[in-house]
Residue frames as a rotation matrix with the C-alpha (Angstrom) as fourth column:
UNK 1
0.304 -0.526 -0.794 32.89
-0.907 0.094 -0.410 83.53
0.291 0.845 -0.448 93.61
UNK 2
-0.730 -0.635 0.253 34.15
-0.683 0.680 -0.266 80.74
-0.003 -0.367 -0.930 95.83
UNK 3
-0.176 0.752 0.635 30.71
-0.303 0.572 -0.762 79.17
-0.937 -0.327 0.128 96.12
UNK 4
0.718 0.406 -0.566 30.36
-0.632 0.038 -0.774 79.24
-0.293 0.913 0.284 92.35
UNK 5
-0.153 -0.861 -0.485 33.77
-0.904 0.319 -0.283 77.61
0.399 0.395 -0.828 92.04
UNK 6
-0.714 -0.126 0.688 32.79
-0.537 0.729 -0.425 74.92
-0.448 -0.673 -0.588 94.54
UNK 7
0.324 0.936 0.139 29.74
-0.526 0.300 -0.796 74.09
-0.786 0.185 0.590 92.43
UNK 8
0.488 -0.238 -0.840 32.03
-0.808 0.241 -0.537 72.81
0.330 0.941 -0.075 89.67
UNK 9
0.811 -0.159 0.564 32.98
-0.177 0.851 0.495 69.16
-0.558 -0.501 0.662 90.12
UNK 10
0.433 -0.756 -0.491 36.65
-0.850 -0.163 -0.500 68.85
0.298 0.635 -0.713 89.18
UNK 11
0.603 -0.123 -0.788 37.11
0.044 0.992 -0.121 65.50
0.797 0.038 0.603 90.88
UNK 12
-0.576 -0.816 0.058 39.04
0.018 -0.083 -0.996 66.90
0.817 -0.573 0.062 93.88
UNK 13
-0.273 0.470 -0.839 38.02
0.904 0.425 -0.056 66.82
0.330 -0.774 -0.541 97.55
UNK 14
0.113 0.333 0.936 37.82
0.245 -0.922 0.299 70.65
0.963 0.196 -0.186 97.84
UNK 15
0.293 0.023 -0.956 38.95
0.938 0.186 0.292 70.58
0.185 -0.982 0.033 101.47
UNK 16
-0.680 -0.634 -0.370 40.93
0.688 -0.725 -0.023 73.82
-0.253 -0.270 0.929 101.29
UNK 17
-0.763 0.460 0.455 38.23
0.034 -0.674 0.738 75.61
0.646 0.578 0.499 99.31
UNK 18
0.235 0.892 -0.387 35.54
0.490 0.235 0.840 74.44
0.840 -0.386 -0.382 101.72
UNK 19
-0.022 -0.338 -0.941 37.58
0.994 -0.107 0.015 75.68
-0.105 -0.935 0.338 104.68
UNK 20
-0.936 -0.346 0.055 37.98
0.351 -0.921 0.169 79.14
-0.008 0.178 0.984 103.12
UNK 21
-0.405 0.865 0.296 34.25
0.042 -0.306 0.951 79.37
0.913 0.398 0.088 102.39
UNK 22
0.341 0.545 -0.766 33.30
0.765 0.312 0.563 78.40
0.546 -0.778 -0.311 105.94
UNK 23
-0.452 -0.588 -0.671 35.68
0.852 -0.508 -0.129 81.01
-0.264 -0.630 0.730 107.38
UNK 24
-0.955 0.097 0.282 34.11
0.051 -0.879 0.475 83.71
0.293 0.467 0.834 105.19
UNK 25
-0.083 0.990 -0.110 30.57
0.294 0.130 0.947 82.63
0.952 0.047 -0.302 106.06
UNK 26
0.341 0.185 -0.922 31.31
0.919 0.142 0.369 82.96
0.200 -0.972 -0.122 109.76
UNK 27
-0.691 -0.708 -0.147 33.18
0.723 -0.683 -0.103 86.24
-0.028 -0.177 0.984 109.37
UNK 28
-0.852 0.467 -0.236 30.15
-0.457 -0.884 -0.100 88.25
-0.255 0.023 0.967 108.25
UNK 29
-0.703 0.585 0.404 26.96
0.480 0.810 -0.338 86.25
-0.525 -0.044 -0.850 108.63
UNK 30
0.185 0.857 -0.481 24.58
0.107 -0.505 -0.857 88.98
-0.977 0.107 -0.185 107.49
UNK 31
0.000 -0.262 -0.965 26.45
-0.882 -0.456 0.123 89.69
-0.472 0.851 -0.231 104.27
UNK 32
-0.918 -0.393 0.055 26.99
-0.335 0.843 0.421 85.99
-0.212 0.367 -0.906 103.62
UNK 33
-0.401 0.838 0.369 23.28
0.353 0.514 -0.782 85.23
-0.845 -0.184 -0.502 103.98
UNK 34
0.311 0.533 -0.786 22.38
-0.505 -0.608 -0.612 87.57
-0.805 0.588 0.080 101.14
UNK 35
-0.326 -0.537 -0.778 24.69
-0.945 0.178 0.273 85.78
-0.008 0.825 -0.566 98.75
UNK 36
-0.957 -0.091 0.277 23.84
-0.139 0.977 -0.160 82.33
-0.256 -0.192 -0.947 100.03
UNK 37
-0.176 0.975 0.135 20.07
0.144 0.161 -0.976 82.83
-0.974 -0.152 -0.169 99.81
UNK 38
0.216 0.192 -0.957 20.41
-0.826 -0.487 -0.284 84.20
-0.521 0.852 0.053 96.29
UNK 39
-0.637 -0.524 -0.566 22.18
-0.743 0.615 0.266 81.01
0.208 0.589 -0.781 95.19
UNK 40
-0.913 0.231 0.336 19.93
0.008 0.834 -0.551 78.70
-0.407 -0.501 -0.764 97.18
UNK 41
-0.050 0.998 -0.046 16.75
0.104 -0.040 -0.994 79.96
-0.993 -0.054 -0.101 95.54
UNK 42
0.786 0.350 -0.511 17.74
-0.431 -0.282 -0.857 80.09
-0.444 0.893 -0.071 91.89
UNK 43
-0.062 -0.879 -0.473 20.13
-0.982 -0.031 0.186 79.07
-0.178 0.477 -0.861 89.17
UNK 44
-0.026 -0.055 -0.998 21.22
-0.555 0.832 -0.031 75.59
0.832 0.553 -0.052 88.22
UNK 45
0.883 0.339 -0.326 20.93
0.027 0.655 0.755 72.57
0.469 -0.675 0.569 90.54
UNK 46
0.106 -0.934 -0.341 24.71
0.804 0.282 -0.523 72.78
0.585 -0.218 0.781 91.10
UNK 47
-0.629 -0.315 0.711 24.50
-0.025 -0.906 -0.423 76.39
0.777 -0.284 0.562 92.30
UNK 48
0.396 0.826 0.400 21.43
-0.573 -0.118 0.811 75.63
0.717 -0.551 0.427 94.41
UNK 49
0.703 -0.193 -0.685 23.32
0.495 0.824 0.276 72.81
0.511 -0.533 0.675 96.09
UNK 50
-0.406 -0.913 0.052 26.24
0.644 -0.326 -0.692 75.13
0.649 -0.247 0.720 96.84
UNK 51
-0.436 0.304 0.847 23.89
-0.437 -0.894 0.096 77.75
0.787 -0.328 0.523 98.28
UNK 52
0.659 0.751 -0.043 21.90
-0.366 0.371 0.853 75.25
0.657 -0.547 0.520 100.35
UNK 53
0.331 -0.643 -0.691 25.09
0.751 0.622 -0.220 73.72
0.571 -0.446 0.689 101.74
UNK 54
-0.672 -0.650 0.356 26.42
0.355 -0.704 -0.616 77.16
0.650 -0.287 0.703 102.72
UNK 55
0.037 0.781 0.623 23.08
-0.445 -0.546 0.710 78.08
0.895 -0.303 0.327 104.26
UNK 56
0.592 0.188 -0.783 23.68
0.447 0.732 0.514 75.46
0.670 -0.655 0.350 106.92
UNK 57
-0.335 -0.831 -0.444 26.46
0.894 -0.131 -0.428 77.64
0.297 -0.541 0.787 108.37
UNK 58
-0.994 0.033 0.107 24.35
-0.057 -0.971 -0.230 80.82
0.097 -0.235 0.967 108.54
UNK 59
-0.453 0.882 -0.132 20.89
0.445 0.351 0.824 79.29
0.773 0.314 -0.552 108.89
UNK 60
-0.873 0.330 0.360 18.10
-0.488 -0.565 -0.665 80.94
-0.016 -0.756 0.654 110.88
UNK 61
-0.630 0.651 0.424 14.79
0.143 0.634 -0.760 79.52
-0.763 -0.418 -0.493 112.07
UNK 62
0.242 0.818 -0.521 12.82
-0.429 -0.392 -0.814 81.26
-0.870 0.421 0.256 109.32
UNK 63
-0.390 -0.480 -0.786 14.82
-0.914 0.100 0.392 79.39
-0.110 0.872 -0.477 106.66
UNK 64
-0.619 0.089 0.780 13.06
-0.170 0.955 -0.244 76.12
-0.767 -0.284 -0.576 107.45
UNK 65
0.482 0.868 0.121 10.34
-0.029 0.154 -0.988 76.61
-0.876 0.472 0.099 104.81
UNK 66
0.425 -0.440 -0.791 12.90
-0.902 -0.285 -0.326 77.36
-0.082 0.851 -0.518 102.10
UNK 67
-0.653 -0.751 0.098 14.76
-0.749 0.659 0.059 74.19
-0.108 -0.035 -0.993 103.07
UNK 68
-0.244 0.666 0.704 11.52
-0.083 0.709 -0.700 72.21
-0.966 -0.229 -0.118 103.28
UNK 69
0.743 0.492 -0.453 10.77
-0.442 -0.147 -0.885 73.18
-0.502 0.858 0.108 99.68
UNK 70
0.045 -0.826 -0.562 14.30
-0.982 0.068 -0.178 72.21
0.185 0.560 -0.808 98.63
UNK 71
-0.645 -0.261 0.718 13.87
-0.520 0.838 -0.163 68.88
-0.559 -0.479 -0.677 100.42
UNK 72
0.273 0.785 0.555 11.13
0.146 0.537 -0.831 68.14
-0.951 0.308 0.032 97.87
UNK 73
0.051 -0.346 -0.937 13.28
-0.837 -0.527 0.149 69.14
-0.545 0.776 -0.317 94.85
UNK 74
0.911 0.298 -0.284 13.38
-0.411 0.691 -0.595 66.85
0.019 0.659 0.752 91.81
UNK 75
0.192 -0.931 -0.309 17.18
-0.387 0.217 -0.896 66.53
0.902 0.292 -0.319 92.17
UNK 76
0.790 0.152 -0.594 18.04
0.394 0.616 0.682 64.04
0.469 -0.773 0.427 94.96
UNK 77
-0.249 -0.945 -0.210 21.39
0.870 -0.123 -0.477 65.77
0.425 -0.301 0.853 95.55
UNK 78
-0.493 0.203 0.846 19.57
-0.236 -0.967 0.095 69.05
0.837 -0.153 0.525 96.21
UNK 79
0.611 0.792 -0.014 17.24
-0.249 0.209 0.946 67.23
0.752 -0.574 0.325 98.60
UNK 80
0.463 -0.497 -0.734 20.14
0.765 0.642 0.048 65.65
0.447 -0.584 0.678 100.48
UNK 81
-0.634 -0.733 0.245 21.99
0.543 -0.648 -0.534 68.95
0.550 -0.205 0.809 100.93
UNK 82
-0.166 0.668 0.726 18.80
-0.415 -0.715 0.563 70.70
0.895 -0.208 0.395 102.03
UNK 83
0.750 0.443 -0.492 18.22
0.179 0.580 0.795 68.05
0.637 -0.684 0.355 104.71
UNK 84
0.038 -0.852 -0.523 21.73
0.927 0.226 -0.300 68.59
0.373 -0.473 0.798 106.02
UNK 85
-0.798 -0.374 0.472 21.09
0.266 -0.922 -0.281 72.33
0.540 -0.099 0.836 106.45
UNK 86
0.262 0.965 -0.030 17.77
0.396 -0.079 0.915 72.11
0.880 -0.252 -0.402 108.33
UNK 87
-0.093 -0.258 0.962 17.81
-0.689 -0.680 -0.249 74.38
0.718 -0.686 -0.115 111.44
UNK 88
-0.891 -0.413 0.185 18.47
-0.409 0.557 -0.723 72.52
0.196 -0.721 -0.665 114.68
UNK 89
-0.191 0.899 -0.395 15.57
-0.252 0.344 0.904 70.04
0.949 0.273 0.161 114.77
UNK 90
-0.711 -0.089 -0.698 16.02
0.595 0.453 -0.664 69.50
0.375 -0.887 -0.269 118.50
UNK 91
-0.552 0.507 -0.662 13.90
0.414 -0.522 -0.746 72.59
-0.723 -0.686 0.079 119.14
UNK 92
-0.627 0.325 -0.708 12.33
-0.701 -0.631 0.332 73.16
-0.339 0.705 0.623 115.74
UNK 93
-0.101 0.687 0.719 9.12
-0.123 0.709 -0.695 71.19
-0.987 -0.158 0.013 115.23
UNK 94
0.792 0.406 -0.456 8.82
-0.459 -0.098 -0.883 72.03
-0.403 0.909 0.109 111.54
UNK 95
-0.012 -0.892 -0.452 12.43
-0.982 0.097 -0.164 71.03
0.190 0.442 -0.877 110.88
UNK 96
-0.631 -0.157 0.760 11.88
-0.477 0.850 -0.221 67.77
-0.611 -0.502 -0.612 112.74
UNK 97
0.379 0.875 0.303 8.80
-0.154 0.382 -0.911 67.07
-0.913 0.298 0.280 110.62
UNK 98
0.621 -0.216 -0.754 10.75
-0.784 -0.184 -0.593 67.65
-0.011 0.959 -0.283 107.39
UNK 99
-0.479 -0.878 0.024 13.40
-0.877 0.477 -0.045 65.16
0.028 -0.043 -0.999 108.51
UNK 100
-0.374 0.419 0.827 10.83
-0.244 0.816 -0.524 62.51
-0.895 -0.397 -0.203 109.39
UNK 101
0.734 0.648 -0.203 9.23
-0.321 0.067 -0.945 62.86
-0.598 0.759 0.257 105.95
UNK 102
0.308 -0.709 -0.634 12.67
-0.940 -0.123 -0.320 62.58
0.149 0.694 -0.704 104.33
UNK 103
-0.429 -0.429 0.795 13.13
-0.608 0.788 0.097 59.14
-0.668 -0.442 -0.599 105.92
UNK 104
0.275 0.632 0.725 10.72
0.222 0.692 -0.687 57.88
-0.935 0.350 0.051 103.25
UNK 105
0.304 -0.217 -0.928 12.63
-0.801 -0.586 -0.125 59.44
-0.517 0.781 -0.352 100.34
UNK 106
0.992 0.117 0.035 13.29
-0.074 0.803 -0.592 57.12
-0.098 0.585 0.805 97.39
UNK 107
0.428 -0.903 -0.024 16.98
-0.231 -0.083 -0.969 58.11
0.874 0.421 -0.244 97.32
UNK 108
0.586 -0.185 -0.789 19.11
0.688 0.628 0.364 56.31
0.428 -0.756 0.495 99.91
UNK 109
-0.546 -0.836 0.058 21.52
0.688 -0.486 -0.539 59.25
0.479 -0.254 0.841 100.36
UNK 110
-0.289 0.549 0.784 18.61
-0.404 -0.813 0.420 61.52
0.868 -0.196 0.456 101.28
UNK 111
0.751 0.570 -0.333 17.44
0.010 0.495 0.869 58.94
0.660 -0.656 0.366 103.81
UNK 112
0.127 -0.803 -0.583 20.95
0.904 0.336 -0.265 58.72
0.409 -0.493 0.768 105.24
UNK 113
-0.675 -0.358 0.645 21.14
0.178 -0.928 -0.329 62.51
0.716 -0.107 0.690 105.60
UNK 114
0.161 0.843 0.513 17.81
-0.525 -0.367 0.768 62.57
0.836 -0.393 0.383 107.44
UNK 115
0.722 0.051 -0.690 18.79
0.415 0.767 0.490 59.68
0.554 -0.640 0.532 109.72
UNK 116
-0.282 -0.941 -0.187 22.07
0.804 -0.125 -0.581 61.37
0.524 -0.315 0.792 110.61
UNK 117
-0.578 0.110 0.808 20.38
-0.221 -0.975 -0.025 64.67
0.785 -0.193 0.588 111.47
UNK 118
0.503 0.859 0.093 17.73
-0.384 0.127 0.914 62.96
0.774 -0.496 0.394 113.61
UNK 119
0.388 -0.413 -0.824 20.39
0.660 0.749 -0.064 61.11
0.644 -0.519 0.563 115.58
UNK 120
-0.682 -0.731 -0.035 21.75
0.580 -0.511 -0.634 64.36
0.445 -0.452 0.773 116.97
UNK 121
-0.106 0.720 0.686 18.39
-0.154 -0.694 0.704 65.77
0.982 -0.031 0.184 118.10
UNK 122
-0.970 -0.236 0.056 18.28
-0.105 0.201 -0.974 63.99
0.218 -0.951 -0.220 121.45
UNK 123
-0.311 0.939 0.148 14.51
-0.948 -0.318 0.024 63.77
0.069 -0.133 0.989 121.00
UNK 124
-0.628 0.156 0.763 12.72
-0.239 0.894 -0.380 60.69
-0.741 -0.421 -0.524 122.32
UNK 125
0.450 0.891 0.061 10.12
-0.172 0.153 -0.973 61.03
-0.877 0.427 0.222 119.55
UNK 126
0.142 -0.482 -0.865 12.87
-0.989 -0.107 -0.103 60.44
-0.043 0.870 -0.492 116.98
UNK 127
-0.607 -0.442 0.660 13.20
-0.506 0.856 0.108 56.79
-0.613 -0.269 -0.743 118.08
UNK 128
0.131 0.772 0.621 10.01
0.085 0.616 -0.783 55.47
-0.988 0.155 0.015 116.48
UNK 129
0.870 0.221 -0.440 10.54
-0.394 -0.225 -0.891 56.90
-0.296 0.949 -0.109 112.96
UNK 130
-0.064 -0.958 -0.281 14.17
-0.997 0.073 -0.023 55.79
0.042 0.278 -0.960 112.99
UNK 131
-0.524 -0.094 0.846 13.29
-0.385 0.913 -0.137 52.31
-0.760 -0.397 -0.515 114.24
UNK 132
0.553 0.813 0.182 10.73
-0.128 0.299 -0.946 52.02
-0.823 0.500 0.269 111.43
UNK 133
0.652 -0.391 -0.650 13.63
-0.753 -0.227 -0.618 52.33
0.094 0.892 -0.442 108.99
UNK 134
-0.029 -0.710 0.704 15.51
-0.699 0.518 0.493 49.34
-0.715 -0.477 -0.511 110.45
UNK 135
0.234 0.114 0.966 14.29
0.376 0.905 -0.198 47.01
-0.897 0.409 0.169 107.63
UNK 136
0.537 -0.033 -0.843 15.51
-0.626 -0.686 -0.371 49.43
-0.566 0.727 -0.389 104.92
UNK 137
0.967 -0.100 0.233 16.81
0.218 0.801 -0.557 47.51
-0.131 0.590 0.797 101.87
UNK 138
0.530 -0.813 0.239 20.09
-0.091 -0.335 -0.938 49.47
0.843 0.475 -0.252 101.79
UNK 139
0.358 -0.432 -0.828 22.76
0.847 0.523 0.093 48.31
0.393 -0.735 0.553 104.30
UNK 140
-0.686 -0.667 0.290 24.27
0.501 -0.722 -0.477 51.81
0.528 -0.182 0.830 104.58
UNK 141
-0.139 0.731 0.668 20.91
-0.453 -0.647 0.613 53.17
0.881 -0.217 0.421 105.69
UNK 142
0.754 0.436 -0.492 20.43
0.161 0.603 0.781 50.42
0.637 -0.668 0.384 108.28
UNK 143
-0.066 -0.876 -0.478 23.96
0.904 0.151 -0.401 50.99
0.423 -0.459 0.781 109.57
UNK 144
-0.751 -0.176 0.637 23.26
0.044 -0.975 -0.216 54.71
0.659 -0.134 0.740 109.97
UNK 145
0.329 0.926 0.184 19.97
-0.319 -0.074 0.945 53.92
0.889 -0.370 0.271 111.71
UNK 146
0.550 -0.201 -0.811 21.84
0.701 0.639 0.317 51.87
0.454 -0.743 0.492 114.31
UNK 147
-0.555 -0.832 -0.012 24.35
0.739 -0.486 -0.466 54.67
0.382 -0.267 0.885 114.80
UNK 148
-0.499 0.430 0.752 21.62
-0.241 -0.903 0.356 57.32
0.832 -0.004 0.554 115.10
UNK 149
0.614 0.747 -0.254 19.67
0.002 0.320 0.947 55.28
0.789 -0.583 0.195 117.64
UNK 150
0.171 -0.650 -0.741 22.83
0.945 0.321 -0.063 55.02
0.279 -0.689 0.669 119.70
UNK 151
-0.738 -0.447 0.506 23.34
0.363 -0.894 -0.261 58.77
0.569 -0.009 0.822 119.47
UNK 152
0.045 0.861 0.507 19.87
-0.268 -0.479 0.836 59.34
0.962 -0.174 0.209 120.90
UNK 153
-0.878 -0.474 -0.064 20.72
-0.101 0.313 -0.944 57.30
0.467 -0.823 -0.323 124.04
UNK 154
-0.161 0.898 0.409 17.10
-0.986 -0.164 -0.029 56.35
0.041 -0.408 0.912 124.64
UNK 155
-0.738 -0.140 0.660 16.24
-0.327 0.930 -0.167 52.88
-0.591 -0.339 -0.732 126.03
UNK 156
0.359 0.933 0.019 13.17
-0.358 0.157 -0.921 52.88
-0.862 0.324 0.390 123.78
UNK 157
0.323 -0.322 -0.890 15.61
-0.944 -0.046 -0.326 52.17
0.064 0.945 -0.319 120.92
UNK 158
-0.401 -0.608 0.685 16.69
-0.707 0.681 0.191 48.82
-0.582 -0.408 -0.703 122.42
UNK 159
0.316 0.545 0.777 14.19
0.054 0.807 -0.588 46.55
-0.947 0.227 0.226 120.56
UNK 160
0.966 0.022 -0.259 15.19
-0.249 -0.201 -0.947 47.98
-0.073 0.979 -0.189 117.17
UNK 161
0.148 -0.988 -0.045 18.88
-0.984 -0.142 -0.109 47.64
0.101 0.061 -0.993 118.01
UNK 162
-0.198 -0.164 0.966 18.41
-0.458 0.887 0.057 44.04
-0.867 -0.431 -0.250 119.09
UNK 163
0.776 0.490 0.397 16.86
0.151 0.466 -0.872 43.32
-0.612 0.737 0.288 115.69
UNK 164
0.822 -0.500 -0.273 19.74
-0.513 -0.443 -0.735 45.06
0.246 0.744 -0.621 113.93
UNK 165
0.044 -0.815 0.578 22.18
-0.848 0.276 0.453 42.95
-0.528 -0.510 -0.679 115.94
UNK 166
-0.057 0.011 0.998 21.08
0.200 0.980 0.000 40.03
-0.978 0.200 -0.058 113.72
UNK 167
0.643 0.276 -0.714 21.30
-0.544 -0.492 -0.680 41.96
-0.539 0.826 -0.167 110.44
UNK 168
0.847 -0.322 0.423 22.91
0.491 0.780 -0.388 40.09
-0.205 0.536 0.819 107.51
UNK 169
0.560 -0.665 0.494 25.41
0.117 -0.527 -0.842 42.94
0.820 0.529 -0.217 107.06
UNK 170
0.064 -0.634 -0.771 28.45
0.922 0.333 -0.198 42.88
0.383 -0.698 0.606 109.36
UNK 171
-0.816 -0.419 0.397 28.79
0.287 -0.891 -0.351 46.68
0.501 -0.173 0.848 109.61
UNK 172
0.018 0.904 0.427 25.14
-0.425 -0.380 0.821 47.00
0.905 -0.196 0.378 110.63
UNK 173
0.636 0.205 -0.744 25.63
0.445 0.689 0.571 44.38
0.630 -0.695 0.347 113.34
UNK 174
-0.336 -0.862 -0.380 28.75
0.877 -0.139 -0.460 46.14
0.343 -0.488 0.803 114.64
UNK 175
-0.724 0.122 0.679 27.04
-0.131 -0.991 0.039 49.54
0.677 -0.061 0.733 114.75
UNK 176
0.380 0.925 -0.007 24.06
-0.245 0.108 0.963 48.03
0.892 -0.364 0.268 116.55
UNK 177
0.358 -0.332 -0.873 26.36
0.807 0.580 0.110 46.49
0.470 -0.744 0.475 119.17
UNK 178
-0.744 -0.665 0.071 28.12
0.569 -0.685 -0.456 49.81
0.352 -0.299 0.887 119.74
UNK 179
-0.427 0.665 0.612 24.76
-0.344 -0.746 0.570 51.57
0.836 0.033 0.547 119.93
UNK 180
0.507 0.602 -0.617 23.51
0.318 0.534 0.783 49.16
0.801 -0.593 0.079 122.60
UNK 181
-0.217 -0.685 -0.696 26.39
0.955 0.000 -0.297 50.31
0.204 -0.729 0.654 124.77
UNK 182
-0.909 -0.106 0.404 25.42
0.101 -0.994 -0.035 53.94
0.406 0.009 0.914 124.26
UNK 183
-0.035 0.986 0.166 21.72
-0.329 -0.168 0.929 53.30
0.944 -0.022 0.330 124.98
UNK 184
-0.877 -0.404 0.262 22.40
-0.380 0.245 -0.892 51.15
0.296 -0.882 -0.368 128.04
UNK 185
0.123 0.930 0.348 19.75
-0.985 0.071 0.158 49.75
0.122 -0.362 0.924 130.36
UNK 186
-0.022 -0.120 0.993 19.22
-0.607 0.790 0.082 46.25
-0.794 -0.601 -0.090 131.70
UNK 187
0.824 0.412 0.389 18.14
0.024 0.660 -0.751 44.66
-0.566 0.628 0.534 128.40
UNK 188
0.774 -0.596 -0.212 21.16
-0.435 -0.257 -0.863 46.03
0.460 0.760 -0.458 126.53
UNK 189
-0.038 -0.823 0.567 23.55
-0.999 0.053 0.010 44.97
-0.038 -0.566 -0.824 129.29
UNK 190
0.340 0.236 0.910 22.16
-0.362 0.926 -0.105 41.42
-0.868 -0.294 0.400 129.29
UNK 191
0.992 0.043 0.122 22.77
0.099 0.361 -0.927 41.08
-0.084 0.931 0.354 125.55
UNK 192
0.520 -0.853 0.045 26.25
-0.654 -0.432 -0.621 42.59
0.549 0.293 -0.783 125.79
UNK 193
0.015 -0.483 0.875 27.19
-0.883 0.404 0.238 40.21
-0.469 -0.777 -0.421 128.62
UNK 194
0.672 0.298 0.678 26.06
0.000 0.915 -0.403 37.29
-0.740 0.271 0.615 126.47
UNK 195
0.940 -0.340 0.017 28.12
-0.010 -0.079 -0.997 38.51
0.340 0.937 -0.078 123.51
UNK 196
0.364 -0.845 0.391 31.12
-0.918 -0.397 -0.005 39.06
0.160 -0.358 -0.920 125.80
UNK 197
0.056 -0.316 0.947 31.25
-0.501 0.811 0.300 35.29
-0.863 -0.492 -0.113 126.19
UNK 198
0.907 0.322 -0.272 31.25
-0.375 0.321 -0.870 34.59
-0.193 0.891 0.412 122.45
UNK 199
0.562 -0.712 0.420 33.95
0.616 0.700 0.362 32.41
-0.552 0.055 0.832 120.90
UNK 200
0.438 -0.369 0.820 34.89
0.705 -0.425 -0.568 35.22
0.558 0.826 0.074 118.48
UNK 201
-0.215 -0.599 -0.772 37.59
0.942 -0.336 -0.001 37.38
-0.258 -0.727 0.636 120.17
UNK 202
-0.880 -0.073 0.469 36.66
0.276 -0.883 0.379 40.40
0.386 0.463 0.798 118.05
UNK 203
0.081 0.987 0.141 33.05
0.167 -0.153 0.974 40.19
0.983 -0.055 -0.177 119.21
UNK 204
0.376 0.013 -0.927 34.17
0.906 0.205 0.370 39.82
0.195 -0.979 0.066 122.81
UNK 205
-0.662 -0.702 -0.262 36.33
0.733 -0.680 -0.029 42.95
-0.158 -0.211 0.965 122.51
UNK 206
-0.675 0.483 0.558 33.51
0.046 -0.727 0.685 44.96
0.736 0.488 0.468 120.93
UNK 207
0.376 0.863 -0.338 31.08
0.398 0.179 0.900 43.83
0.837 -0.473 -0.276 123.62
UNK 208
0.015 -0.460 -0.888 33.57
0.999 -0.024 0.029 44.74
-0.034 -0.888 0.459 126.35
UNK 209
-0.916 -0.354 0.189 33.91
0.375 -0.922 0.094 48.28
0.141 0.157 0.977 124.99
UNK 210
-0.297 0.894 0.336 30.15
-0.073 -0.372 0.925 48.67
0.952 0.250 0.176 124.76
UNK 211
0.388 0.424 -0.818 29.71
0.723 0.411 0.556 47.32
0.572 -0.807 -0.147 128.29
UNK 212
-0.554 -0.694 -0.459 32.13
0.832 -0.455 -0.317 49.94
0.011 -0.558 0.830 129.57
UNK 213
-0.894 0.281 0.350 29.65
-0.178 -0.938 0.298 52.60
0.412 0.204 0.888 128.47
UNK 214
-0.100 0.982 -0.162 26.49
-0.243 0.134 0.961 50.73
0.965 0.135 0.225 129.46
UNK 215
-0.398 -0.062 -0.915 27.27
0.623 0.714 -0.320 49.30
0.673 -0.697 -0.246 132.88
UNK 216
-0.977 -0.016 -0.213 26.46
0.175 -0.631 -0.755 52.47
-0.123 -0.775 0.619 134.84
UNK 217
-0.582 0.809 -0.080 23.00
-0.738 -0.483 0.471 52.57
0.343 0.333 0.878 133.26
UNK 218
-0.078 0.528 -0.846 21.95
0.033 0.849 0.527 49.22
0.996 0.013 -0.083 134.76
UNK 219
0.222 0.210 0.952 20.49
-0.829 -0.474 0.298 49.69
0.514 -0.855 0.069 138.26
UNK 220
0.933 0.168 -0.319 21.12
-0.025 0.913 0.408 46.04
0.360 -0.373 0.855 139.10
UNK 221
0.111 -0.979 -0.171 24.82
0.509 0.204 -0.836 46.82
0.854 0.006 0.521 139.50
UNK 222
-0.558 -0.320 0.766 24.08
-0.335 -0.757 -0.560 49.17
0.759 -0.569 0.316 142.41
UNK 223
0.602 0.798 0.008 21.87
-0.369 0.269 0.890 46.90
0.708 -0.539 0.456 144.50
């Protein structure tokens, strides 16, 4: 009943309702899955979205094919929710593959969902597909790409982040700078040191914060 209620858009943020649903999902996972799967595989797009969202809290490895099918749904909102519920792609090759394919989705919110999920995988092979999205026409996507590359903490992401440091959008540039601090390594430290001497005090402060995270990753400091 609560999931059906959540499927109705009344213009509110639904925070309390969402909290109650999550508590119930975690209270009895087996019983919840029966209801959730029933909604996720039928009914209107609104009910499917509610079911697919809830599935993320009780998801199991075998659900990846159901979610892969939903990630190809005609409704972009269904696709976006399905991407957010993919089983942990860090150790699920099929889930990882679905996310990589979703990076090419025509809807920017679907791409953002896929980028966000990939950023938390910790997988080195996520760097290349994310970096390929750095020229995306939507600033929000590029900003999320920078953030995700920083989350991965792989030095292989440095070239893409250096390109994003010169993006025309200020938020993208700021996220790329922060991400360089998370990635670390000699190349990132060199750039951050250069920015730390900029005339703009805000840039200097941002570079200093990023350097605080990156400095231990540069072996030159320990010679």
